[in-house]
Structure formats: structure tokens, C-alpha cells
N, C-alpha and C positions, 0 to 999 in steps of 0.2 A: 385719648381723644377719639381714636377710631372706634373704641368700644362704645362710648357714649353716643357717638354719631349713629352707629348701627342700631342702638337701642331706640333712639328717638326717631330715626328716619322712617320706619314703617308707619308709625302713627301720623307723622306729618304728611307722608305720602297719601295716606288714607283720606285725610282732610282735604288735600289738594285734588285728589281724584273725585271726591264728593263734590267739591266746588266746580270742577270741570264738567261733571255730568249735569249738575244743575244749570250751568251755562248752556250746555247743548239742549237741554229740555226746555228751559225757560225762553230761550230765543226763538223756539219753534211754537210754543204754546201761548205766549203773550206777544203783543205787537211791539214795534220798535220803541214807541214812546213809553209804554209801560215798563219795558225792560230798562230803559234809561232812568225812569223814576226809581226802580229797584236799585240800580247802581248808585243813584244819588243818596238813597237811604244808607247804603254801606259807606258812602263817602262822608256824609255828615256824622254818621255813627262812629266811624273810625277816628275822625278828627277829634271828636269829643272823648271817645273811649281812651285814647292815648293819654289824655290828661287825667282821667278818673281812675284808671286801673293799671296801666302799664307801669307808671311810676311806682305804684304800690308794690308790684312784683319786684322791681329792682331794689326798692328800699328794704323790703322784707328779707330778700336774699342777702343783702349787704349787711344788715344789722341783726337779723334774727338768728343767724347761724344755720347750721345744718345738723341733722340727727334728731335729737329730742327738741320738740317745739312746745313751748309753754302756752297754756290757755291765756295767760295774761298778755302775751305778745299778740296773739290773734284777736283778742277782745279789743285791745287798743287800736290795732290796725283796722279792724272791722268798723269801729265807730267813726274813724276818719273816712273810711270808704263810703259809709252811709251818707255822711255830710257832703262829700264831694259829688256823690251820685245825684243827690237832690239838686245841687247847684248846676250840674251838667244837664239834668232834665229841663231845668228852666232855660238854660242857654240854648239847648237844642230846639225848644219850642219857638224861641225868637228867631233862630236860624231858619227854621222851616218856613216861617212867614216871609223871609227874604228870598230863599232859594226857590221854593215852589208855592207861591201865593195862591195859585189856582187850585191846589189840592192840599192846603195847609193842614187840615184836620187829619186826614188819612196819613199824611207824611209825618206829622209830629208823633202820632201814635206808633207808627212803625219804628221811628228812630228811638223813641222812649223804650219800647220793648227790646230793641237791640242793645241799648245801654245797660238796662237792668240785667238781662240775661248774661251779657258779656262780663259784667262786674262780678256776678256770683260765680261764674265758671272760672274766671282767671284767679280769683281769690282762693278757691278750693284747689285748683291745680298747683298754684304756687306753694300752698301748704304741703302737698304731696312731694313737690320737688325739694322743699326744705327738709322733709323727712327722709330724703334719699330713696323714695319708693318709685323708682323710675319705671319699673314694669307696670305698676298700677297706673301711673300717669299715661303711659302709652296706650293701655287698654281703654282708658276712659276717653282718650282722643279718638280711638276707633269707634267708641259708642257715639260720640258727638258727630263724627263723620257720617255714620249710618243714619242717625236721626235727622241730620241736616239734609240728607238726600231723600229719605222716605217721607218725612212730614211735608216738605214743600211740594213733592210730587202729588201726594194725596190732596193737598190744598188746591193745586192747579186743576186737578181733575174734578174736584167738588165745586170750587168757585172759580171758574176760568176767567181769564182776562184782566185780573186785578193784581197790581204789584203788592197791595196791602196784605192780602191773604198769604202770598208767597213769603213775604218778609216776616209776618207774624209766625208762620209755621217754622221758618228757619230759626227764629229766636226761641221758639218753644223747644226745639231740639237742643240748643245750646244750654237753656235753663235746666232741662231735665238732666243732661249730662253733668252740669255743675252741681246740682243737688245730690246726685249719686256720689260725685267726687267728694263733696263736703261730708257726707255720711261716712265714707271710707276713711277720710283723713282724720275726722274727729275721734275715731276709735283708738288712735295712738297719741293723742295729745297728752302731755304730762302736766300735772298741776304746778303752779308757780307763777310768780309775777312776770311782767314784761321784761325782756332783756334790754330794753331801751326805753327812754322816756319819750313822751309825745313831742318834746322840744327837739330831741335828737332825730326823731323820725321826720318831723316836718322840716328840720334844717337840711336834711338830705332831700326831702320830697319837694319843697317849694321850688328849688332850681329845676327839678325834673318837670314840674308842672309848667313853669315858665318856658322851659325848652320845648315842651309839647305845644304850647300856644304859638311860639314863634316858628315852629317847624311846620305849621299848617300849610305854608306855601310850598314845602318840599314834596308833598304828596297829596293828591286829591284836589287841591285848590283849582288846578287847571280844569277839572270837570265842572266846577261851579262857573268859571268864566265861559266855558263852552255853552252852558245852559243860558247864560246871560246874553251871549251874542248869537246863539243859534237856537237849538231846541233840545228836548229830551232825547230825540232820535240821534243827534250828533253825540250826545253823551253815551248812548247805548253802544255805538260803533267803537268809540274810544275805550269804553269800559270792557267790551268784549276782547278787544286787542290786548288790553292791559292784563286781563285775567289769564289769557293764554300765554302771553310773552313773559310774564313774571314767574310762572309756576316753577320751572326747573331751578332757576337761580335762587328764588326765595325759599323753596323747599329745602334745597341742599344747605343754604346758608343758615336757616333756622335749625336744621337737624344738627349741624356742627355746633352752633352757638348754644343750643338748649342745655347741653351738659358742660360746654366749655366755659360759660360765664361764671357759674359757681366755682369751678375749679381754678379759673384764673384769679379771682379775688381771694380764694383760699391760699393759693401759692404766694400771692402778694403779701398776705398777712403772715404766713408762716416762714417764707424764705426771702422775702424782700422784692423790690421792684424789678431787679434784673432777672430773677427767676420767672416772674410774671411776663416780662418782655420776651424772654426766650420762648415761653409757652405760646404767647400770642403770635410770634413769628411762625411757629409750627401751625397754628390755627389758620393764619393767612395763607400759607402754602397749601394746606389741605382744602380750604374753602375754594381757592382759585383753581386748584387741580381738579376739583369735582364740578364746580359751577361753570367755568369757562367753556370746556368742551360741550357740556349740556346746552349752554346758550348758543354755541355755534351750530349744533345740530338743529335746535329749534328754529333758528333763523334760516338755515338751509332748507328746512322742510316746511316753512310757513305757508307756502301756497297750497300744497295738498292737505295740510292740516286744517286750514280754514275752509277749504272746499268740502272736506269730510264732515267737520263738526258744526258748521254754522249754516243758516239758511241763506238763500240767494241774495237778499238785500244787504248782507254783510260782505259779499265777495268782492275781490278786486280793490279793496280799500286799505289793506294792511301792509303793503310792501315796504313802506318807510317806517310804519309804526313799530313793527316787530324789533328791528335792530336797535332803534332809539330807546324803546322802553326796556329791552333786555339790558342794555348797557347802563341805563340809569339805575335799575334795580341792583345791579352788581356794584356800582359805585356806592349806593346807599348801604348795602350790606357790609361792605368793607369798612366804611366810615363808622357804622354803629357797632359791629361785632368785634372789630380789632382795635381801632384807635379810640372809639368811644368807651370800650371796656377798660382800657388803660386809664382814661380820665376818671371813670367811676371807681376804679380800684384805688386811686389816690383820694377818693372822697371829695372830688372837686367838680360836681355836676354843673355848677354855675358856669364853668368854663365852656361847657358844651353849648351854652346859650349863644355865646358870641359867634362860634363857628356856624351854628344853625341859622342865626339871623342872616348872615351873609348869603348863604345858599337860598334861604326862603325868600328874601327880598329879590334875589336874582330871578327865581322862578316866577314870582308874582309879577314883577315888572315885565319879563319876557312874555308871560301869558297874555297880558293886555296888549303887548306890542305885536305878537305873532299870530294869536288865535283869530283876530278879526279877518285876516287875509288868508290864513292857511288852515283854519279849522283844526281838525284832529292832529294833523302833522305839526302845526304850530304848537299845540299843547305838548306833544312828545318832545319837540326840540327844547321848549322851555323847561320841561322836566329833566331832560338830559343835562342841560347847562347848569341848572340849579343843583343837581345831584353831584356833578363834578366839582363845582365850586365849594359845596359843603364838604366833600371829601378832602379837598386841599386844605381848607380851613381847620377841620378837625385833626388832620394829620400834623399840621404845624403846631397846634396846641399840645397834642399828645407827645410829640417829639421833644418839646421843651420840658416836659415832666420826666419822662423816661423813654429814650429811643427804643423802638421796636426794630430789631435787626431785619433787614429786607432779605428775604430768601430768593435772591436773584436767580440762582440756578433752577430752583423749582418753578419759579414764575416763567422762566424761559421755556422749560419743558412743557408747561401747561399751554403756553401760547402755540408752540409747535404742534402739540397733540390736537388742540382745538382747530387749528388751521387745516391740518390734514384730514381729520375726521369730518369737519364741516364741509370742506371742499369735496371730499368723496361723496358725501351724502347729497350735496347740491348737484353734482355731476350725474349721479344715478337718477335723481328725481327729474332732472331736465331731460335726460335721455329717454325717460319713460313718460314724457309729457302727454302722450296719446292714451295712456292707460288710466284706469280708475284711480282716484286719490288714495284709496286704501293700499293698492299695489305699490304706488310710489312711496308711500310712507313706510311700508314694510321693507321694501328693498333698500330705499335710501337710509332708513334708520338702522337696518341690519348691517349694512356695509359700514356706516359711520360708527356704530357701536362696536363692531369687531375691530375696526381700526383703533378706537379708543382703548379697548382692552389689550390688544396686541402691543400697541406702543407703550402702554403703562407697564406691561410685563417686561418689555425690552429695556425701558429707561428707568423704571422704578421697581425692579424685580423684588427686592426684599420687602418694601412697603406693601406691594400688592399681595405677596404671599402671606404676609402677616394678617392682612385684612381678610383674605379668603379663608385662612385657617380659623380665625375668630368667627366669621360668618358660618362656617361649616359646623364648628363646635356649638354655636348658639342654636342653629337649626336642628342639630341632632338632639340637643338638650330639650328643645321645645317638643320634638316628636316623642321623646321618651317620657 
């Protein structure tokens, strides 16, 4: 698990850094409303993309196996992806008319490009993952990160002031990386029929699509409600806070899960549900051990971070948003990557729908209740409550199938490390309040980071030594 995490983490880190740099650049070079429209493109695109592409990745990994990938399997999956993409483009055009009627044409073009590029890229990367070509996967994610940074910057400089050019340039970067990935993956396809029928594929896929539809309230819907009650500028502030607050938790969670999901379902098939449950218990411990201290440091240093990275119109508005959004992302990752994986290993994706419905309804209802009076803070509170309710519901369903042992000792150590590291970082940042934000970040982050490493060495000596040894060996191998 540590090995796969270390393989995928640099690539995921590169994409997050790229997104962060675009945030810093775009918030300075386009006005508040244009950045809000750019965030809404991602919102509508993500909501639709989950239904047209993410389910395909899960279905392929679950049914297509790993190692040799047949042309028949990809041809069958590709035809279904093409059909669902056409449906999604039609749906996104209708959504554009409802969300941004004043800029419908530009908005629908931007969302359409986002969907097409995302579908091509994810399909190709999933094929590489099935082929167990993890290094190639990581390198192509580096390429995507570089293109998604360079092309939007060029677009902003060439056609300043428009969200459409920035969005199209970002989608172009995703598409180019996806086409390169497809070319590389196709070189190792083996002839042969599909390893599953379209009925088997859609039997697994339809519940995932349904879950994606009912999960729209769990993420992103609050931005649409913000646009309805306020304006694109309010969306911009919330989206900027979300982009900063989610990064450490989401990056680490995805890095752990990227290699862990195929391994978990493989162990389920080979050794049974109990073996998969034990593996997922280790996954939970690792994810919390990495993400919780990172989240604590981010919350502790949120003030100098926003002062350094964002322009003046965003300052002083994130104090409550950061901890609420960070906690909600952590709840969502645990629900999806641990307990959701167990449900998928049992090939029971329809059960995920019921848990997701509960959380989604809670988020939507609370959004309409809290946002009119509390604006962005209300959106964050609705997001947090819905994420927690979703976690509880998915946990209950998963435990009825196969209980995942709770690693209480590891969780307790993670809470202790997060509290100490975050507390020291906050104290250092506050003590240096008169200094420049970069000084506060370096000192506070350095002290918190050293506390994190020191406490892990003291409390998890063997695990930390194993991780460092593997990292050193991989770095030495890369240099040679």
C-alpha cells in the first residue's frame, strides 16, 4: 500500500499544484464574476462527468481484470462511453440554460469541452491502470498537470478577461494528455473478445450512474444555490476556499486509493471478504494518518496562506470555510475509498445509492435553508452535514456486508499528531502575525512539519522507516 501510494502521490501532487497555481493566476487576471463562472463550469462539468466517466473506470477495473487487456473489452466499453457522453452533452446544455442563462452559449461550450476531454483522458488512464503500467500513468498525469498550467496561462495572456478561453485551454490540456495516454495504452492491447458482456457491464454501471445522479447534492450543488441566491462573485469566493482547503486531504486520499482500489477488489476475489476488510482497515489507518495532520496544518495556516495566494477581495472571508470544507472532504474520502470500496467489492453498487441519497438530500435541504442567510458559510455547513450523514449511511451498509476492523490505536495516534502539529503551527503563525505571510507560512509549516515527522518516528517507527527506505530506493533508482 505504501508502495502504490508513493508511486501515485507525485503525479497527483503535480495536478494539485497545477490547479493551485491556476487559482493564484486566474484570481488575479480575471475579475471575481468571471472566476465564479469558471468555477461553475467545473461544477457542472464534474457533476455530469461523474456519471459519464467515473462509473466506467470502476466498472472496467472491476470486470476487465488487470494485466492483459483485450481489445474487445475496450471496444465494448468505448461504445457505451460514447453514448453516455452524447447524453451528458445534451443534459449539460440544458443545465447551462438554468445555471447561467445570461451567458448560456459560452457556458455550454465550456462545459461540453470539459466533458469530452475528461472522458477521453479518464478512459485512457483507466486502461493503463488495468495494464498495471503505474509509472506511465504517473508520467501522463505530470503531462496533464503541465499542460493544464501552461495552456490556460497562455490563454489568459492572449485573450484576457474571459472564463471561456481559460476553460477551453484547460480542457485542451486534458485532451492532449488523454490522446497521448490512449496511444501508449493501445500499444499493449491484446486481441480477443470482451471479458464481460454489455449486460454485465451495465448491470454494474447503471447503479453507479444512479448513484452519481443522486450524489449531486453531496458536492457542488451548494455552488449552484449560491449562484441562485447571490451571484457569480459569491461562487468565486466559496470555490477559491474549496480549492485551497480540499487539496491536502483529497490529494493524499486519492494517492492512497489509486493503487488500493484494484488491490482491494483483487484480494476480495482471491482471498475472500475478510482479507479485503483487513486491507481496507490498513487503508483507513494510512489515509487518516496522512490526511488528518495535513488538514490540521492547512487550517492552522489558512490566514497567511490566503493572504499570500489570493488577491485582496478574497481576504478575511475564509476563517470558517477552511475547517468546514476540510472536514467534509475527509468524510467524503473515507466514505468512498474505504466503505464504498467494500460495497463495490461485493458487486453491490446499488446499495451505495441509498446511503448517497440520504446525504445528498441533507446537503440540498440545508443549502436552501442556510445559504440565504449565511452565504458561503451556510454552503460549507450544508456540505459538512451532508458529508457526515453520507459517511454514516455508507458505513452502516458496508458493515452489514463485511465489517472493516476499526484501527482505533492508529486513529488515536493520528488525532494526537494532528492536534500537536496543527497547534504548534497555529501558535507560530499567530506569534509572527506582524511578519509577511510567506514568513508565517515557512516558520509555521516548518515547525508543524517537523512535529509531524518527529511524532511519527516516535510513535510509528517501523512504518516510517519502511516508508523512508522505499522512498530512498525509488529515488535512487530514478536517478540511476
